[in-house]
C-alpha positions in Angstrom: 0.0 0.1 0.0 2.6 2.1 0.9 4.7 1.4 -2.8 1.4 2.2 -4.4 0.4 5.5 -3.0 4.2 6.6 -3.6 3.4 5.7 -7.0 0.2 7.9 -7.0 2.1 11.2 -6.3 4.7 10.4 -8.4 1.8 9.8 -11.2 0.3 13.0 -10.1 3.1 15.3 -9.8 4.5 13.6 -13.5 1.1 14.4 -14.7 1.0 18.3 -13.0 4.6 18.9 -14.6 3.4 17.8 -17.9 0.4 20.6 -17.4 2.6 23.1 -16.7 5.1 22.5 -19.3 2.3 22.1 -21.7 1.1 25.4 -20.5 4.1 27.1 -20.5 4.6 25.8 -24.1 1.6 27.5 -25.0 2.0 30.5 -23.5 5.2 31.0 -24.8 3.5 30.3 -28.3 0.8 33.0 -27.8 3.1 35.6 -26.4 5.2 34.9 -29.4 2.3 34.6 -31.7 1.7 37.9 -29.9 4.2 39.9 -31.1 4.7 38.6 -34.2 1.1 39.9 -34.8 1.7 43.2 -34.8 2.7 45.5 -37.9 6.0 46.3 -37.3 6.4 47.0 -41.3 3.9 49.5 -40.8 6.0 51.3 -37.9 9.1 51.1 -40.3 7.5 52.8 -43.6 6.2 55.3 -41.5 9.5 56.6 -39.9 11.1 56.2 -43.3 8.5 57.9 -45.2 7.2 60.6 -42.4 10.4 60.8 -40.5 13.7 59.9 -41.8 13.6 60.7 -45.5 11.6 64.4 -45.1 14.5 64.6 -42.9 17.4 64.0 -45.0 15.4 65.6 -48.2 15.6 69.0 -45.8 18.8 68.8 -44.9 20.2 67.9 -48.4 18.1 71.2 -49.8 19.8 73.2 -46.8 23.5 72.1 -47.8 23.1 72.5 -51.5 21.9 76.1 -50.6 25.0 76.2 -47.9 27.3 75.4 -50.9 25.7 77.6 -53.8 26.0 80.4 -51.2 30.5 79.3 -50.4 30.4 79.4 -54.0 29.1 82.7 -54.4 31.2 84.2 -51.6 34.3 83.1 -53.4 33.3 85.2 -56.3 32.2 88.2 -54.8 33.3 88.8 -51.4 30.6 91.4 -49.9 28.6 91.6 -46.3 26.1 90.4 -48.2 27.3 87.4 -49.5 29.1 87.1 -46.1 25.5 87.0 -44.2 23.9 84.6 -46.7 26.4 81.8 -45.7 26.0 82.7 -42.0 22.2 82.3 -42.5 22.4 79.4 -44.6 24.8 77.8 -41.9 22.6 78.5 -39.2 19.8 76.8 -41.4 22.2 73.3 -42.0 22.9 73.1 -38.3 19.1 73.2 -37.6 18.0 70.7 -39.9 21.1 68.5 -39.2 19.5 68.0 -35.9 16.8 66.1 -37.2 18.8 63.5 -39.1 21.9 63.3 -36.6 20.3 60.5 -34.6 19.9 58.3 -37.6 23.9 57.4 -37.6 23.1 53.6 -39.6 22.9 52.4 -42.6 24.1 54.7 -45.2 25.0 57.7 -42.7 27.2 55.2 -41.1 28.5 53.8 -44.6 29.4 57.4 -46.2 30.7 58.8 -42.2 28.4 61.4 -42.8 28.5 62.3 -38.6 32.0 62.6 -39.0 32.1 64.8 -41.6 29.1 67.1 -39.7 29.5 67.8 -36.9 32.3 66.3 -34.3 33.3 69.2 -32.0 35.3 70.7 -30.2 37.3 71.9 -33.4 40.8 72.2 -33.5 41.5 75.8 -34.5 45.5 74.7 -34.9 44.4 72.4 -37.7 42.5 74.2 -39.4 45.0 76.9 -39.5 47.7 74.4 -40.6 45.0 73.1 -43.7 44.4 77.0 -44.4 48.3 78.4 -44.5 49.7 75.0 -46.4 46.3 74.8 -48.9 47.1 71.6 -49.2 44.6 68.9 -47.1 42.6 65.7 -47.4 39.7 66.8 -45.4 38.8 63.0 -45.3 42.0 61.9 -43.6 42.0 61.0 -39.9 44.2 64.2 -39.2 41.2 66.4 -40.6 38.5 64.8 -38.1 38.1 67.9 -36.2 39.1 70.5 -38.7 35.6 69.8 -41.1 32.2 70.0 -40.7 29.3 72.6 -39.0 32.0 73.1 -36.5 34.5 74.0 -38.4 32.3 76.3 -40.4 31.2 77.9 -36.9 34.8 78.6 -36.3 35.8 80.6 -39.5 32.5 82.3 -39.3 32.2 83.9 -36.4 35.6 83.5 -34.4 36.5 87.1 -34.7 33.2 88.4 -33.6 32.9 90.4 -37.0 30.4 92.4 -38.4 29.6 90.4 -42.0 31.7 94.2 -43.4 34.6 93.2 -41.8 34.6 89.6 -41.9 34.2 90.1 -45.8 37.3 93.0 -45.8 39.0 90.2 -43.7 38.0 87.5 -46.6 39.3 89.0 -49.5 42.5 89.5 -47.6 42.6 85.6 -47.8 42.0 83.4 -50.4 42.7 80.2 -49.3 40.5 80.5 -46.2 37.7 81.3 -48.8 38.4 78.0 -51.0 38.8 75.8 -47.5 35.2 77.4 -46.4 34.2 75.8 -50.2 35.9 73.0 -49.6 34.0 72.2 -46.0 30.6 72.4 -48.1 31.9 70.4 -51.0 32.3 67.4 -48.8 29.3 68.2 -46.6 27.1 68.5 -50.0 28.6 65.3 -51.5 27.9 63.2 -48.5 24.7 64.2 -47.9 23.6 63.7 -51.3 24.5 60.0 -51.0 23.0 59.8 -48.0 19.8 61.1 -49.5 19.8 59.0 -52.3 20.0 56.1 -50.7 17.4 56.3 -48.5 15.1 57.9 -51.6 16.1 54.6 -53.4 17.2 51.0 -52.1 17.8 51.6 -48.8 14.4 52.6 -48.1 13.4 49.3 -49.8 16.0 47.0 -47.7 14.5 49.0 -44.7 11.0 48.5 -44.4 11.3 45.0 -45.7 13.8 44.0 -42.5 10.9 43.6 -39.8 12.5 41.4 -37.4 14.4 42.5 -34.1 17.7 40.9 -34.6 21.1 42.5 -34.7 20.6 42.9 -38.5 16.9 44.3 -38.6 16.3 47.6 -39.3 14.9 48.1 -35.7 17.9 47.1 -34.2 19.9 49.4 -36.5 17.4 52.4 -36.1 17.4 51.2 -31.9 20.8 50.8 -31.5 22.2 53.8 -34.0 20.0 56.1 -32.4 20.3 55.1 -29.0 24.1 55.3 -29.1 23.9 58.8 -30.7 21.9 59.9 -27.9 24.3 58.8 -25.2 27.1 60.0 -26.8 26.3 63.2 -29.2 23.2 64.4 -27.4 23.9 63.8 -23.4 27.6 64.1 -23.4 28.4 66.0 -26.3 25.9 68.8 -26.1 25.1 69.3 -22.5 27.6 66.8 -20.3 31.2 67.3 -21.0 30.8 71.1 -21.2 29.2 71.2 -18.0 31.4 69.3 -16.5 29.9 66.1 -15.5 32.5 64.2 -17.3 35.5 65.8 -16.1 37.4 64.6 -12.8 37.6 68.1 -11.6 33.7 68.9 -12.1 34.4 72.4 -13.7 32.5 73.6 -16.7 33.9 73.7 -19.9 32.2 75.9 -22.3 35.0 75.6 -24.7 33.8 72.2 -25.9 30.2 72.9 -26.1 28.9 72.7 -29.8 28.3 75.7 -31.5 30.9 77.4 -29.5 31.9 80.4 -31.7 27.7 81.1 -32.2 26.5 81.0 -28.5 23.1 82.0 -28.9 22.6 79.3 -31.5 24.2 76.4 -29.2 21.3 76.4 -26.9 18.5 76.4 -29.4 20.3 72.9 -31.3 20.5 71.2 -27.6 16.4 71.9 -27.6 16.2 70.7 -31.2 18.2 67.6 -30.5 16.2 66.5 -27.8 12.9 67.3 -29.6 13.9 65.6 -32.5 14.7 62.2 -31.0 11.6 62.4 -29.4 9.7 62.7 -32.5 11.2 60.2 -34.4 9.9 58.1 -30.9 6.6 58.8 -31.3 6.8 58.3 -35.3 5.9 62.3 -36.2 2.5 61.9 -36.5 2.0 58.2 -37.4 3.4 55.2 -35.7 6.2 55.1 -33.7 8.3 53.2 -31.1 5.7 54.6 -28.7 2.5 52.7 -30.6 5.0 49.4 -30.4 5.9 49.6 -26.7 1.8 50.4 -26.1 1.5 47.3 -27.9 4.1 45.3 -26.0 2.4 46.7 -22.8 5.8 47.1 -20.1 5.0 49.9 -17.4 7.2 51.8 -15.2 6.4 53.0 -11.7 3.0 51.2 -12.8 2.4 53.4 -15.6 2.6 52.4 -19.6 6.8 52.6 -20.2 6.2 54.5 -23.9 3.8 57.4 -21.5 7.1 57.5 -18.8 9.8 58.3 -21.6 7.0 61.1 -23.1 7.3 62.3 -19.8 11.1 62.7 -19.4 11.5 63.7 -23.3 9.2 66.9 -21.9 10.7 67.2 -18.7 14.1 67.1 -20.5 13.4 69.7 -22.9 11.4 72.2 -20.5 14.4 72.0 -18.3 16.6 72.8 -21.7 14.5 75.7 -22.3 14.6 77.2 -19.1 18.3 77.5 -19.2 19.9 81.0 -19.5 21.3 82.2 -23.0 23.5 81.7 -24.4 24.3 78.2 -23.2 28.0 79.0 -22.6 27.0 81.2 -20.3 24.6 79.0 -18.5 27.2 76.1 -18.3 29.6 78.8 -16.2 26.7 80.3 -14.1 24.1 78.1 -14.0 26.3 74.8 -13.5 23.8 72.8 -11.4 20.7 73.8 -14.2 22.8 72.3 -16.8 23.8 69.3 -14.8 19.8 68.5 -14.0 18.9 68.4 -17.7 22.0 66.2 -18.1 20.6 64.1 -15.0 17.2 64.3 -17.0 19.0 63.0 -20.2 20.8 60.2 -18.2 17.2 58.9 -17.0 16.0 58.3 -20.6 18.9 56.5 -21.7 18.5 54.0 -18.9 14.7 53.6 -20.0 15.7 53.7 -23.7 18.6 51.4 -23.6 17.7 48.8 -21.1 13.8 49.1 -20.3 12.5 49.8 -23.9 15.0 47.3 -25.7 14.2 44.4 -22.9 10.9 44.8 -24.2 11.4 44.5 -27.4 13.7 42.2 -27.2 16.6 44.0 -29.0 20.1 43.4 -28.1 22.7 46.6 -27.4 25.3 45.8 -29.7 27.4 48.8 -29.2 29.6 49.3 -26.1 29.8 52.2 -23.9 31.7 53.1 -20.8 28.7 54.5 -18.8 28.0 51.7 -16.7 24.0 51.6 -17.3 
């Protein structure tokens, strides 16, 4: 009887275990089926057609105009043409914020980020290039002597009026040529990326609907979060505010648009807003919708809502900073560091919580210790 009782218990246990395993397998299958039922292609189509491609098209038009203004200035060095070039530079700097986060695919293949917006610039390298008249702008030694920030230095470093700057440039044909060459490089790179997105790459992008490393969603999220960490959180505010320095002292000379201080504040806000716009898919299907479908929460609220709240907070805190930003970095350091802290919270939500919910692996390495 004892043996029969034990056998009965073992039999019941095995039956229960089998039921649990079958139930778990069914749930796993149902979860996978539920995830796969989301139309990720509609998400990719919307982000491509209504966010990425229009942004590249706008930037491309502005860069072509910037180059045209540089050509005009070289042939006719007047105060009006200097001012036109300066105004065109500002437009490109603003529109760059809308594409900077898409550092994957054609942008990565063409080195768009390094050709457009790495800083701080090297005044010495720029000066050596101009004086010698002999340079390869795509060489490693010139990585801090090209792009928008090199033009920022060349157009605004002496705080001259347009007329004063025209008079100075008229005596320095090498500098005029350097300005033109910078815009030619930017035009060449941007045209290549814009053409790719408007053609074959768009087709490939919307076709790779998975969540693996090579999928479009995997590349989009990895590229944009990497940009958010390094070139938005750190470069725009963290490093110049002193968050990354051992002394903790601000380093305003390492800020974006250092020589055109009034614009730096605007570019910080636009950079954050551009990431939020992509997250929400512009006015269509976005990462926020995908997260709502998957259902993860944070602090008891939908994760997508919490991410948007942190974006709104970071934008509002940035808007409240005094201008110019370079002065705020020194005189309002705590407020600047508060913006950095808000962006750091977003990094964790995006890089950890969002990617985990979507089943996307983070493939780049940083030293942030998230």
